[in-house]
KELUMBA-876396 format. One record per atom (N, C-alpha, C): atom name; x, y, z. Coordinates in nm, 3 decimals. Layout:
N
{CA {X Y Z}};
...
# end
This chain:
234
{N {-2.782 -2.478 -2.896}};
{CA {-2.732 -2.386 -2.998}};
{C {-2.846 -2.297 -3.050}};
{N {-2.816 -2.174 -3.074}};
{CA {-2.917 -2.087 -3.134}};
{C {-2.862 -2.034 -3.265}};
{N {-2.951 -1.986 -3.349}};
{CA {-2.910 -1.939 -3.480}};
{C {-2.954 -1.795 -3.502}};
{N {-2.864 -1.716 -3.555}};
{CA {-2.895 -1.580 -3.598}};
{C {-2.829 -1.561 -3.733}};
{N {-2.867 -1.457 -3.803}};
{CA {-2.806 -1.426 -3.932}};
{C {-2.717 -1.305 -3.916}};
{N {-2.588 -1.321 -3.944}};
{CA {-2.497 -1.209 -3.942}};
{C {-2.525 -1.119 -4.061}};
{N {-2.489 -0.992 -4.048}};
{CA {-2.502 -0.902 -4.161}};
{C {-2.418 -0.955 -4.276}};
{N {-2.476 -0.961 -4.394}};
{CA {-2.409 -1.023 -4.508}};
{C {-2.277 -0.959 -4.541}};
{N {-2.182 -1.040 -4.588}};
{CA {-2.054 -0.990 -4.635}};
{C {-2.076 -0.914 -4.765}};
{N {-2.028 -0.792 -4.772}};
{CA {-2.048 -0.711 -4.891}};
{C {-1.937 -0.737 -4.992}};
{N {-1.960 -0.701 -5.115}};
{CA {-1.861 -0.723 -5.220}};
{C {-1.934 -0.763 -5.345}};
{N {-1.896 -0.872 -5.403}};
{CA {-1.959 -0.923 -5.524}};
{C {-2.085 -0.999 -5.487}};
{N {-2.183 -0.927 -5.433}};
{CA {-2.306 -0.991 -5.386}};
{C {-2.299 -1.019 -5.237}};
{N {-2.411 -1.008 -5.169}};
{CA {-2.419 -1.027 -5.025}};
{C {-2.418 -1.177 -4.993}};
{N {-2.346 -1.215 -4.889}};
{CA {-2.344 -1.352 -4.841}};
{C {-2.404 -1.354 -4.702}};
{N {-2.510 -1.431 -4.684}};
{CA {-2.568 -1.448 -4.551}};
{C {-2.498 -1.563 -4.480}};
{N {-2.459 -1.539 -4.357}};
{CA {-2.389 -1.638 -4.277}};
{C {-2.472 -1.671 -4.154}};
{N {-2.499 -1.799 -4.134}};
{CA {-2.573 -1.843 -4.017}};
{C {-2.474 -1.865 -3.902}};
{N {-2.500 -1.801 -3.790}};
{CA {-2.414 -1.811 -3.673}};
{C {-2.472 -1.913 -3.575}};
{N {-2.393 -2.013 -3.541}};
{CA {-2.433 -2.114 -3.444}};
{C {-2.345 -2.099 -3.319}};
{N {-2.407 -2.070 -3.208}};
{CA {-2.334 -2.056 -3.083}};
{C {-2.336 -2.190 -3.011}};
{N {-2.217 -2.245 -2.989}};
{CA {-2.205 -2.380 -2.935}};
{C {-2.128 -2.380 -2.803}};
{N {-2.181 -2.450 -2.705}};
{CA {-2.111 -2.464 -2.577}};
{C {-1.993 -2.560 -2.588}};
{N {-1.991 -2.641 -2.694}};
{CA {-1.883 -2.738 -2.710}};
{C {-1.769 -2.689 -2.798}};
{N {-1.795 -2.586 -2.879}};
{CA {-1.692 -2.534 -2.969}};
{C {-1.581 -2.465 -2.892}};
{N {-1.456 -2.488 -2.935}};
{CA {-1.341 -2.426 -2.870}};
{C {-1.281 -2.314 -2.954}};
{N {-1.325 -2.305 -3.079}};
{CA {-1.272 -2.200 -3.166}};
{C {-1.376 -2.168 -3.273}};
{N {-1.355 -2.058 -3.342}};
{CA {-1.441 -2.021 -3.453}};
{C {-1.412 -2.111 -3.572}};
{N {-1.517 -2.152 -3.643}};
{CA {-1.498 -2.236 -3.762}};
{C {-1.607 -2.206 -3.863}};
{N {-1.570 -2.214 -3.992}};
{CA {-1.663 -2.186 -4.102}};
{C {-1.687 -2.314 -4.182}};
{N {-1.809 -2.325 -4.234}};
{CA {-1.844 -2.438 -4.320}};
{C {-1.936 -2.390 -4.431}};
{N {-1.907 -2.432 -4.554}};
{CA {-1.994 -2.404 -4.668}};
{C {-2.053 -2.537 -4.713}};
{N {-2.184 -2.550 -4.703}};
{CA {-2.250 -2.675 -4.738}};
{C {-2.246 -2.697 -4.888}};
{N {-2.206 -2.817 -4.930}};
{CA {-2.208 -2.851 -5.072}};
{C {-2.349 -2.885 -5.119}};
{N {-2.441 -2.907 -5.024}};
{CA {-2.577 -2.943 -5.062}};
{C {-2.662 -2.822 -5.096}};
{N {-2.657 -2.720 -5.010}};
{CA {-2.746 -2.605 -5.033}};
{C {-2.673 -2.472 -5.034}};
{N {-2.539 -2.472 -5.026}};
{CA {-2.463 -2.347 -5.030}};
{C {-2.473 -2.264 -4.903}};
{N {-2.528 -2.321 -4.799}};
{CA {-2.542 -2.246 -4.674}};
{C {-2.406 -2.228 -4.608}};
{N {-2.379 -2.104 -4.564}};
{CA {-2.253 -2.072 -4.496}};
{C {-2.283 -2.065 -4.346}};
{N {-2.211 -2.145 -4.268}};
{CA {-2.236 -2.151 -4.124}};
{C {-2.108 -2.122 -4.048}};
{N {-2.116 -2.032 -3.951}};
{CA {-2.006 -2.001 -3.862}};
{C {-2.039 -2.054 -3.723}};
{N {-1.956 -2.143 -3.672}};
{CA {-1.975 -2.194 -3.536}};
{C {-1.885 -2.116 -3.442}};
{N {-1.944 -2.067 -3.333}};
{CA {-1.873 -1.978 -3.242}};
{C {-1.882 -2.030 -3.099}};
{N {-1.771 -2.032 -3.026}};
{CA {-1.777 -2.068 -2.884}};
{C {-1.867 -1.971 -2.808}};
{N {-1.928 -2.018 -2.702}};
{CA {-2.024 -1.938 -2.627}};
{C {-1.963 -1.809 -2.574}};
{N {-1.837 -1.813 -2.537}};
{CA {-1.774 -1.696 -2.474}};
{C {-1.714 -1.599 -2.575}};
{N {-1.712 -1.635 -2.702}};
{CA {-1.657 -1.545 -2.804}};
{C {-1.749 -1.425 -2.824}};
{N {-1.694 -1.317 -2.878}};
{CA {-1.771 -1.196 -2.900}};
{C {-1.821 -1.190 -3.044}};
{N {-1.937 -1.127 -3.061}};
{CA {-1.996 -1.117 -3.194}};
{C {-1.905 -1.041 -3.290}};
{N {-1.841 -0.935 -3.242}};
{CA {-1.751 -0.858 -3.329}};
{C {-1.636 -0.946 -3.378}};
{N {-1.585 -1.032 -3.292}};
{CA {-1.479 -1.125 -3.331}};
{C {-1.528 -1.219 -3.441}};
{N {-1.652 -1.265 -3.428}};
{CA {-1.709 -1.355 -3.529}};
{C {-1.724 -1.283 -3.663}};
{N {-1.772 -1.159 -3.660}};
{CA {-1.790 -1.083 -3.784}};
{C {-1.657 -1.059 -3.854}};
{N {-1.554 -1.025 -3.778}};
{CA {-1.422 -1.004 -3.837}};
{C {-1.366 -1.134 -3.895}};
{N {-1.392 -1.245 -3.828}};
{CA {-1.346 -1.377 -3.873}};
{C {-1.406 -1.407 -4.010}};
{N {-1.534 -1.378 -4.028}};
{CA {-1.601 -1.404 -4.155}};
{C {-1.545 -1.314 -4.264}};
{N {-1.530 -1.187 -4.234}};
{CA {-1.483 -1.092 -4.336}};
{C {-1.340 -1.122 -4.379}};
{N {-1.258 -1.169 -4.287}};
{CA {-1.120 -1.203 -4.321}};
{C {-1.113 -1.323 -4.415}};
{N {-1.221 -1.403 -4.416}};
{CA {-1.222 -1.525 -4.497}};
{C {-1.323 -1.517 -4.611}};
{N {-1.356 -1.394 -4.652}};
{CA {-1.454 -1.376 -4.758}};
{C {-1.410 -1.444 -4.888}};
{N {-1.283 -1.434 -4.924}};
{CA {-1.236 -1.496 -5.049}};
{C {-1.253 -1.646 -5.044}};
{N {-1.223 -1.707 -4.931}};
{CA {-1.238 -1.852 -4.916}};
{C {-1.384 -1.893 -4.929}};
{N {-1.472 -1.814 -4.870}};
{CA {-1.616 -1.843 -4.877}};
{C {-1.663 -1.837 -5.022}};
{N {-1.624 -1.731 -5.094}};
{CA {-1.669 -1.714 -5.232}};
{C {-1.612 -1.824 -5.323}};
{N {-1.488 -1.864 -5.299}};
{CA {-1.430 -1.972 -5.379}};
{C {-1.511 -2.100 -5.364}};
{N {-1.551 -2.130 -5.240}};
{CA {-1.628 -2.251 -5.215}};
{C {-1.769 -2.241 -5.274}};
{N {-1.830 -2.122 -5.267}};
{CA {-1.963 -2.104 -5.326}};
{C {-1.957 -2.114 -5.478}};
{N {-1.853 -2.060 -5.538}};
{CA {-1.840 -2.063 -5.684}};
{C {-1.803 -2.201 -5.737}};
{N {-1.755 -2.288 -5.648}};
{CA {-1.718 -2.423 -5.691}};
{C {-1.839 -2.513 -5.710}};
{N {-1.956 -2.466 -5.670}};
{CA {-2.077 -2.547 -5.684}};
{C {-2.108 -2.570 -5.832}};
{N {-2.154 -2.690 -5.869}};
{CA {-2.184 -2.718 -6.010}};
{C {-2.300 -2.634 -6.061}};
{N {-2.296 -2.604 -6.190}};
{CA {-2.404 -2.525 -6.251}};
{C {-2.533 -2.607 -6.255}};
{N {-2.648 -2.540 -6.243}};
{CA {-2.776 -2.612 -6.249}};
{C {-2.793 -2.685 -6.382}};
{N {-2.854 -2.803 -6.375}};
{CA {-2.879 -2.883 -6.495}};
{C {-3.029 -2.905 -6.508}};
{N {-3.085 -2.862 -6.620}};
{CA {-3.227 -2.884 -6.647}};
{C {-3.238 -2.995 -6.751}};
{N {-3.286 -3.113 -6.713}};
{CA {-3.294 -3.225 -6.809}};
{C {-3.388 -3.192 -6.925}};
{N {-3.345 -3.226 -7.045}};
{CA {-3.423 -3.202 -7.165}};
{C {-3.416 -3.324 -7.256}};
{N {-3.522 -3.354 -7.333}};
{CA {-3.515 -3.462 -7.431}};
{C {-3.395 -3.441 -7.524}};
{N {-3.320 -3.546 -7.546}};
{CA {-3.199 -3.536 -7.626}};
{C {-3.074 -3.518 -7.543}};
{N {-3.092 -3.484 -7.415}};
{CA {-2.980 -3.470 -7.324}};
{C {-2.957 -3.598 -7.245}};
{N {-2.904 -3.585 -7.126}};
{CA {-2.881 -3.701 -7.041}};
{C {-2.893 -3.661 -6.895}};
{N {-2.906 -3.760 -6.808}};
{CA {-2.917 -3.737 -6.665}};
{C {-2.860 -3.859 -6.593}};
{N {-2.807 -3.838 -6.474}};
{CA {-2.753 -3.949 -6.396}};
{C {-2.864 -4.039 -6.342}};
{N {-2.840 -4.168 -6.350}};
{CA {-2.928 -4.266 -6.287}};
{C {-2.841 -4.384 -6.247}};
{N {-2.845 -4.419 -6.118}};
{CA {-2.763 -4.529 -6.066}};
{C {-2.615 -4.511 -6.099}};
{N {-2.571 -4.385 -6.097}};
{CA {-2.429 -4.357 -6.112}};
{C {-2.377 -4.342 -6.253}};
{N {-2.462 -4.359 -6.355}};
{CA {-2.415 -4.344 -6.493}};
{C {-2.511 -4.255 -6.571}};
{N {-2.458 -4.190 -6.673}};
{CA {-2.539 -4.100 -6.755}};
{C {-2.633 -4.182 -6.843}};
{N {-2.761 -4.146 -6.837}};
{CA {-2.863 -4.211 -6.921}};
{C {-2.916 -4.109 -7.021}};
{N {-2.912 -4.143 -7.148}};
{CA {-2.967 -4.055 -7.251}};
{C {-3.118 -4.045 -7.236}};
{N {-3.170 -3.925 -7.262}};
{CA {-3.315 -3.900 -7.255}};
{C {-3.369 -3.904 -7.398}};
{N {-3.440 -4.011 -7.430}};
{CA {-3.485 -4.037 -7.566}};
{C {-3.634 -4.009 -7.579}};
{N {-3.674 -3.913 -7.663}};
{CA {-3.818 -3.889 -7.685}};
{C {-3.880 -4.002 -7.766}};
{N {-3.992 -4.053 -7.719}};
{CA {-4.059 -4.164 -7.786}};
{C {-4.206 -4.163 -7.746}};
{N {-4.278 -4.271 -7.772}};
{CA {-4.420 -4.277 -7.738}};
{C {-4.441 -4.310 -7.591}};
{N {-4.567 -4.325 -7.554}};
{CA {-4.602 -4.357 -7.416}};
{C {-4.650 -4.237 -7.338}};
{N {-4.691 -4.262 -7.214}};
{CA {-4.745 -4.155 -7.130}};
{C {-4.653 -4.115 -7.015}};
{N {-4.555 -4.200 -6.983}};
{CA {-4.468 -4.173 -6.869}};
{C {-4.324 -4.208 -6.904}};
{N {-4.231 -4.152 -6.830}};
{CA {-4.091 -4.185 -6.848}};
{C {-4.067 -4.329 -6.803}};
{N {-3.976 -4.398 -6.873}};
{CA {-3.946 -4.536 -6.834}};
{C {-3.802 -4.571 -6.870}};
{N {-3.748 -4.666 -6.796}};
{CA {-3.612 -4.715 -6.821}};
{C {-3.614 -4.829 -6.922}};
{N {-3.516 -4.826 -7.014}};
{CA {-3.508 -4.935 -7.111}};
{C {-3.369 -4.939 -7.172}};
{N {-3.297 -5.050 -7.149}};
{CA {-3.165 -5.072 -7.209}};
{C {-3.068 -4.957 -7.182}};
{N {-3.063 -4.912 -7.058}};
{CA {-2.968 -4.808 -7.020}};
{C {-3.004 -4.669 -7.067}};
{N {-3.126 -4.650 -7.113}};
{CA {-3.174 -4.519 -7.156}};
{C {-3.305 -4.488 -7.084}};
{N {-3.341 -4.362 -7.085}};
{CA {-3.470 -4.320 -7.028}};
{C {-3.556 -4.269 -7.142}};
{N {-3.666 -4.338 -7.165}};
{CA {-3.757 -4.302 -7.273}};
{C {-3.862 -4.205 -7.221}};
{N {-3.885 -4.098 -7.299}};
{CA {-3.978 -3.993 -7.259}};
{C {-4.091 -3.978 -7.360}};
{N {-4.210 -3.943 -7.314}};
{CA {-4.320 -3.917 -7.408}};
{C {-4.285 -3.801 -7.501}};
{N {-4.331 -3.810 -7.624}};
{CA {-4.306 -3.704 -7.721}};
{C {-4.381 -3.576 -7.686}};
{N {-4.501 -3.591 -7.628}};
{CA {-4.585 -3.475 -7.599}};
{C {-4.538 -3.402 -7.474}};
{N {-4.565 -3.272 -7.470}};
{CA {-4.541 -3.187 -7.353}};
{C {-4.399 -3.200 -7.298}};
{N {-4.298 -3.162 -7.375}};
{CA {-4.161 -3.172 -7.325}};
{C {-4.136 -3.088 -7.200}};
{N {-4.223 -2.989 -7.175}};
{CA {-4.207 -2.908 -7.054}};
{C {-4.232 -2.989 -6.927}};
{N {-4.290 -3.107 -6.942}};
{CA {-4.315 -3.194 -6.827}};
{C {-4.201 -3.293 -6.802}};
{N {-4.089 -3.276 -6.874}};
{CA {-3.978 -3.370 -6.861}};
{C {-3.931 -3.384 -6.717}};
{N {-3.912 -3.272 -6.648}};
{CA {-3.865 -3.275 -6.510}};
{C {-3.958 -3.352 -6.418}};
{N {-4.086 -3.324 -6.428}};
{CA {-4.184 -3.390 -6.343}};
{C {-4.190 -3.540 -6.373}};
{N {-4.180 -3.575 -6.503}};
{CA {-4.184 -3.717 -6.540}};
{C {-4.061 -3.791 -6.488}};
{N {-3.945 -3.727 -6.498}};
{CA {-3.824 -3.790 -6.446}};
{C {-3.830 -3.805 -6.295}};
{N {-3.880 -3.703 -6.227}};
{CA {-3.891 -3.709 -6.081}};
{C {-3.980 -3.826 -6.039}};
{N {-4.092 -3.845 -6.109}};
{CA {-4.182 -3.956 -6.077}};
{C {-4.112 -4.090 -6.098}};
{N {-4.038 -4.102 -6.208}};
{CA {-3.964 -4.225 -6.235}};
{C {-3.858 -4.251 -6.128}};
{N {-3.784 -4.147 -6.092}};
{CA {-3.677 -4.162 -5.994}};
{C {-3.732 -4.196 -5.856}};
{N {-3.843 -4.133 -5.818}};
{CA {-3.903 -4.163 -5.688}};
{C {-3.948 -4.309 -5.681}};
{N {-4.004 -4.359 -5.791}};
{CA {-4.051 -4.497 -5.794}};
{C {-3.935 -4.595 -5.771}};
{N {-3.826 -4.575 -5.846}};
{CA {-3.713 -4.666 -5.833}};
{C {-3.639 -4.645 -5.701}};
{N {-3.634 -4.522 -5.653}};
{CA {-3.569 -4.496 -5.525}};
{C {-3.644 -4.567 -5.412}};
{N {-3.775 -4.564 -5.418}};
{CA {-3.854 -4.630 -5.313}};
{C {-3.826 -4.781 -5.313}};
{N {-3.824 -4.842 -5.431}};
{CA {-3.796 -4.985 -5.440}};
{C {-3.658 -5.019 -5.384}};
{N {-3.557 -4.942 -5.428}};
{CA {-3.420 -4.970 -5.387}};
{C {-3.398 -4.945 -5.238}};
{N {-3.454 -4.837 -5.188}};
{CA {-3.430 -4.801 -5.048}};
{C {-3.507 -4.893 -4.952}};
{N {-3.625 -4.938 -4.994}};
{CA {-3.696 -5.037 -4.913}};
{C {-3.615 -5.166 -4.905}};
{N {-3.565 -5.211 -5.020}};
{CA {-3.488 -5.336 -5.023}};
{C {-3.361 -5.324 -4.940}};
{N {-3.289 -5.213 -4.954}};
{CA {-3.165 -5.194 -4.880}};
{C {-3.192 -5.183 -4.730}};
{N {-3.296 -5.110 -4.692}};
{CA {-3.329 -5.094 -4.550}};
{C {-3.368 -5.228 -4.488}};
{N {-3.447 -5.305 -4.561}};
{CA {-3.485 -5.438 -4.513}};
{C {-3.361 -5.526 -4.492}};
{N {-3.271 -5.521 -4.588}};
{CA {-3.151 -5.604 -4.584}};
{C {-3.065 -5.570 -4.462}};
{N {-3.038 -5.441 -4.443}};
{CA {-2.950 -5.401 -4.334}};
{C {-3.019 -5.414 -4.197}};
{N {-3.147 -5.389 -4.191}};
{CA {-3.220 -5.406 -4.065}};
{C {-3.216 -5.552 -4.021}};
{N {-3.230 -5.643 -4.117}};
{CA {-3.224 -5.786 -4.084}};
{C {-3.083 -5.825 -4.038}};
{N {-2.981 -5.770 -4.103}};
{CA {-2.844 -5.797 -4.062}};
{C {-2.817 -5.752 -3.919}};
{N {-2.877 -5.638 -3.883}};
{CA {-2.852 -5.579 -3.752}};
{C {-2.948 -5.629 -3.645}};
{N {-3.050 -5.704 -3.688}};
{CA {-3.148 -5.752 -3.591}};
{C {-3.237 -5.641 -3.539}};
{N {-3.266 -5.541 -3.624}};
{CA {-3.350 -5.428 -3.585}};
{C {-3.471 -5.420 -3.679}};
{N {-3.568 -5.341 -3.638}};
{CA {-3.685 -5.316 -3.722}};
{C {-3.710 -5.166 -3.729}};
{N {-3.764 -5.122 -3.840}};
{CA {-3.803 -4.982 -3.854}};
{C {-3.954 -4.974 -3.871}};
{N {-4.011 -4.857 -3.847}};
{CA {-4.157 -4.844 -3.851}};
{C {-4.209 -4.797 -3.986}};
{N {-4.132 -4.715 -4.057}};
{CA {-4.180 -4.663 -4.187}};
{C {-4.063 -4.604 -4.264}};
{N {-4.087 -4.585 -4.394}};
{CA {-3.990 -4.519 -4.482}};
{C {-4.063 -4.410 -4.559}};
{N {-4.003 -4.292 -4.566}};
{CA {-4.059 -4.184 -4.647}};
{C {-3.948 -4.127 -4.735}};
{N {-3.987 -4.072 -4.848}};
{CA {-3.893 -4.010 -4.941}};
{C {-3.922 -3.861 -4.951}};
{N {-3.817 -3.781 -4.954}};
{CA {-3.831 -3.636 -4.967}};
{C {-3.719 -3.584 -5.057}};
{N {-3.733 -3.459 -5.095}};
{CA {-3.627 -3.393 -5.171}};
{C {-3.558 -3.295 -5.077}};
{N {-3.478 -3.347 -4.985}};
{CA {-3.415 -3.267 -4.881}};
{C {-3.287 -3.204 -4.932}};
{N {-3.252 -3.089 -4.878}};
{CA {-3.131 -3.019 -4.919}};
{C {-3.018 -3.034 -4.817}};
{N {-3.051 -3.058 -4.692}};
{CA {-2.949 -3.055 -4.587}};
{C {-2.901 -3.193 -4.545}};
{N {-2.972 -3.299 -4.581}};
{CA {-2.929 -3.433 -4.541}};
{C {-2.980 -3.536 -4.641}};
{N {-2.911 -3.649 -4.645}};
{CA {-2.948 -3.756 -4.737}};
{C {-3.042 -3.857 -4.673}};
{N {-3.048 -3.857 -4.543}};
{CA {-3.137 -3.948 -4.474}};
{C {-3.146 -3.913 -4.328}};
{N {-3.241 -3.974 -4.259}};
{CA {-3.255 -3.953 -4.115}};
{C {-3.328 -4.072 -4.056}};
{N {-3.316 -4.086 -3.925}};
{CA {-3.384 -4.192 -3.851}};
{C {-3.436 -4.132 -3.723}};
{N {-3.565 -4.144 -3.698}};
{CA {-3.625 -4.088 -3.577}};
{C {-3.617 -4.189 -3.463}};
{N {-3.641 -4.142 -3.342}};
{CA {-3.642 -4.229 -3.225}};
{C {-3.752 -4.333 -3.235}};
{N {-3.853 -4.306 -3.317}};
{CA {-3.964 -4.400 -3.336}};
{C {-3.936 -4.501 -3.449}};
{N {-3.816 -4.496 -3.505}};
{CA {-3.780 -4.590 -3.610}};
{C {-3.829 -4.552 -3.747}};
{N {-3.860 -4.424 -3.768}};
{CA {-3.904 -4.379 -3.900}};
{C {-3.781 -4.337 -3.982}};
{N {-3.765 -4.400 -4.096}};
{CA {-3.652 -4.370 -4.184}};
{C {-3.697 -4.273 -4.293}};
{N {-3.614 -4.175 -4.320}};
{CA {-3.641 -4.081 -4.428}};
{C {-3.518 -4.076 -4.518}};
{N {-3.541 -4.074 -4.650}};
{CA {-3.431 -4.067 -4.745}};
{C {-3.461 -3.963 -4.853}};
{N {-3.355 -3.909 -4.910}};
{CA {-3.369 -3.826 -5.031}};
{C {-3.380 -3.918 -5.151}};
{N {-3.484 -3.897 -5.232}};
{CA {-3.500 -3.982 -5.350}};
{C {-3.393 -3.956 -5.456}};
{N {-3.320 -3.844 -5.442}};
{CA {-3.212 -3.816 -5.537}};
{C {-3.098 -3.918 -5.528}};
{N {-3.097 -3.997 -5.421}};
{CA {-2.994 -4.100 -5.409}};
{C {-2.999 -4.200 -5.523}};
{N {-3.112 -4.211 -5.592}};
{CA {-3.122 -4.305 -5.703}};
{C {-3.030 -4.264 -5.818}};
{N {-2.988 -4.137 -5.820}};
{CA {-2.896 -4.092 -5.924}};
{C {-2.752 -4.133 -5.894}};
{N {-2.722 -4.161 -5.768}};
{CA {-2.586 -4.196 -5.728}};
{C {-2.556 -4.342 -5.759}};
{N {-2.429 -4.381 -5.757}};
{CA {-2.395 -4.523 -5.773}};
{C {-2.468 -4.606 -5.668}};
{N {-2.509 -4.728 -5.701}};
{CA {-2.584 -4.811 -5.607}};
{C {-2.518 -4.826 -5.471}};
{N {-2.385 -4.834 -5.468}};
{CA {-2.315 -4.849 -5.340}};
{C {-2.337 -4.728 -5.250}};
{N {-2.353 -4.610 -5.310}};
{CA {-2.375 -4.489 -5.232}};
{C {-2.514 -4.492 -5.168}};
{N {-2.614 -4.530 -5.246}};
{CA {-2.749 -4.545 -5.191}};
{C {-2.748 -4.648 -5.078}};
{N {-2.678 -4.759 -5.098}};
{CA {-2.671 -4.863 -4.996}};
{C {-2.604 -4.810 -4.869}};
{N {-2.500 -4.728 -4.885}};
{CA {-2.433 -4.672 -4.768}};
{C {-2.527 -4.587 -4.684}};
{N {-2.604 -4.501 -4.749}};
{CA {-2.696 -4.415 -4.674}};
{C {-2.799 -4.501 -4.601}};
{N {-2.849 -4.606 -4.667}};
{CA {-2.943 -4.696 -4.600}};
{C {-2.878 -4.763 -4.480}};
{N {-2.754 -4.810 -4.495}};
{CA {-2.683 -4.873 -4.384}};
{C {-2.661 -4.773 -4.271}};
{N {-2.627 -4.651 -4.305}};
{CA {-2.605 -4.545 -4.207}};
{C {-2.730 -4.521 -4.123}};
{N {-2.843 -4.504 -4.191}};
{CA {-2.966 -4.474 -4.118}};
{C {-3.017 -4.595 -4.039}};
{N {-3.003 -4.713 -4.094}};
{CA {-3.043 -4.834 -4.020}};
{C {-2.958 -4.851 -3.895}};
{N {-2.830 -4.816 -3.903}};
{CA {-2.742 -4.825 -3.786}};
{C {-2.792 -4.737 -3.672}};
{N {-2.862 -4.629 -3.707}};
{CA {-2.919 -4.542 -3.603}};
{C {-3.031 -4.611 -3.525}};
{N {-3.087 -4.716 -3.579}};
{CA {-3.188 -4.790 -3.504}};
{C {-3.127 -4.853 -3.379}};
{N {-2.996 -4.879 -3.386}};
{CA {-2.925 -4.936 -3.271}};
{C {-2.856 -4.828 -3.188}};
{N {-2.808 -4.723 -3.254}};
{CA {-2.737 -4.614 -3.185}};
{C {-2.785 -4.481 -3.241}};
{N {-2.861 -4.405 -3.163}};
{CA {-2.914 -4.277 -3.210}};
{C {-2.812 -4.164 -3.189}};
{N {-2.693 -4.184 -3.242}};
{CA {-2.585 -4.087 -3.227}};
{C {-2.479 -4.120 -3.330}};
{N {-2.368 -4.049 -3.325}};
{CA {-2.255 -4.080 -3.412}};
{C {-2.133 -4.116 -3.327}};
{N {-2.157 -4.194 -3.225}};
{CA {-2.052 -4.240 -3.136}};
{C {-1.967 -4.347 -3.205}};
{N {-1.852 -4.384 -3.147}};
{CA {-1.773 -4.495 -3.202}};
{C {-1.856 -4.623 -3.216}};
{N {-1.948 -4.647 -3.121}};
{CA {-2.032 -4.767 -3.128}};
{C {-2.120 -4.764 -3.252}};
{N {-2.168 -4.644 -3.289}};
{CA {-2.249 -4.631 -3.410}};
{C {-2.169 -4.671 -3.534}};
{N {-2.046 -4.619 -3.545}};
{CA {-1.966 -4.647 -3.664}};
{C {-1.923 -4.794 -3.670}};
{N {-1.918 -4.859 -3.555}};
{CA {-1.893 -5.003 -3.554}};
{C {-2.008 -5.075 -3.624}};
{N {-2.131 -5.031 -3.596}};
{CA {-2.248 -5.091 -3.661}};
{C {-2.245 -5.066 -3.812}};
{N {-2.210 -4.944 -3.852}};
{CA {-2.203 -4.913 -3.995}};
{C {-2.100 -5.002 -4.064}};
{N {-1.982 -5.017 -4.000}};
{CA {-1.877 -5.101 -4.057}};
{C {-1.920 -5.247 -4.063}};
{N {-2.001 -5.290 -3.966}};
{CA {-2.053 -5.426 -3.969}};
{C {-2.145 -5.447 -4.089}};
{N {-2.226 -5.346 -4.119}};
{CA {-2.320 -5.356 -4.231}};
{C {-2.251 -5.337 -4.365}};
{N {-2.151 -5.248 -4.368}};
{CA {-2.080 -5.217 -4.494}};
{C {-1.934 -5.192 -4.461}};
{N {-1.850 -5.293 -4.466}};
{CA {-1.709 -5.278 -4.426}};
{C {-1.634 -5.168 -4.500}};
{N {-1.667 -5.141 -4.625}};
{CA {-1.595 -5.040 -4.704}};
{C {-1.674 -4.910 -4.714}};
{N {-1.750 -4.876 -4.609}};
{CA {-1.841 -4.761 -4.617}};
{C {-1.771 -4.630 -4.645}};
{N {-1.641 -4.619 -4.616}};
{CA {-1.571 -4.492 -4.637}};
{C {-1.568 -4.453 -4.784}};
{N {-1.567 -4.552 -4.874}};
{CA {-1.560 -4.522 -5.018}};
{C {-1.688 -4.451 -5.065}};
{N {-1.808 -4.507 -5.043}};
{CA {-1.928 -4.435 -5.086}};
{C {-1.953 -4.308 -5.004}};
{N {-1.910 -4.308 -4.880}};
{CA {-1.925 -4.186 -4.798}};
{C {-1.845 -4.071 -4.858}};
{N {-1.723 -4.100 -4.900}};
{CA {-1.639 -3.998 -4.963}};
{C {-1.698 -3.954 -5.096}};
{N {-1.751 -4.049 -5.175}};
{CA {-1.813 -4.013 -5.303}};
{C {-1.926 -3.913 -5.280}};
{N {-2.007 -3.938 -5.179}};
{CA {-2.122 -3.851 -5.154}};
{C {-2.077 -3.712 -5.110}};
{N {-1.974 -3.706 -5.030}};
{CA {-1.923 -3.576 -4.987}};
{C {-1.869 -3.495 -5.105}};
{N {-1.803 -3.564 -5.198}};
{CA {-1.742 -3.495 -5.312}};
{C {-1.842 -3.463 -5.423}};
{N {-1.944 -3.548 -5.439}};
{CA {-2.031 -3.537 -5.556}};
{C {-2.178 -3.511 -5.524}};
{N {-2.210 -3.498 -5.396}};
{CA {-2.349 -3.476 -5.359}};
{C {-2.409 -3.353 -5.425}};
{N {-2.328 -3.248 -5.439}};
{CA {-2.379 -3.124 -5.499}};
{C {-2.421 -3.146 -5.644}};
{N {-2.357 -3.242 -5.714}};
{CA {-2.394 -3.271 -5.852}};
{C {-2.538 -3.324 -5.858}};
{N {-2.575 -3.406 -5.761}};
{CA {-2.711 -3.460 -5.758}};
{C {-2.813 -3.350 -5.733}};
{N {-2.777 -3.254 -5.649}};
{CA {-2.869 -3.145 -5.618}};
{C {-2.874 -3.040 -5.729}};
{N {-2.777 -3.043 -5.820}};
{CA {-2.776 -2.944 -5.927}};
{C {-2.882 -2.972 -6.032}};
{N {-2.933 -3.094 -6.035}};
{CA {-3.037 -3.130 -6.134}};
{C {-3.169 -3.066 -6.093}};
{N {-3.229 -2.990 -6.181}};
{CA {-3.353 -2.919 -6.153}};
{C {-3.471 -2.993 -6.219}};
{N {-3.560 -3.046 -6.135}};
{CA {-3.673 -3.121 -6.187}};
{C {-3.798 -3.032 -6.200}};
{N {-3.786 -2.908 -6.153}};
{CA {-3.895 -2.813 -6.167}};
{C {-3.842 -2.686 -6.229}};
{N {-3.919 -2.627 -6.318}};
{CA {-3.876 -2.502 -6.382}};
{C {-3.888 -2.386 -6.285}};
# end
């Protein structure tokens, strides 16, 4: 597949559409990512570019509706709240040098409120690393597999990945989701240690690790954009 940028749809602001030419696609199809708002048009190899452009323009209203449905950005501030482990935690200004969890609340230093985002990010990364290491260890042991390393990133296009070398990568924003959702992503990526694809055999492994995986998978599809709407940097 190759990627090009179609001329943006004109109207209430330009929309850039990424064109993916696929040898496997049988028809034109559009997708608006809930994670980063990217609009992608998949086109069969034999289709014409003019046909693809007309397809996009005919569906401009649908594209804009999906883009406008994205949640508004949220900038955490002392006195407000933020999601952690699936529930809203109040942000309480208090003493100390770093953000910390206590009795279902997040306590923040009184000084330098402009550092709230960075302090929260550090706290979330710490707990995400602990939780994701534990979940990955648990599912790898269940599956009889081993991984080589775990890294955390703030990715926009995926919640996790697994390399052929057994390197697991996760988005640390998963710590904001319900624990079952974080566990599902860990189970999903660990299953790739056995099957580096999304074949039926792969989903058998996922179901073995988490029989009810469809529930957290659906939650992530519906609510993933909410996690990405939180802005930890000004």
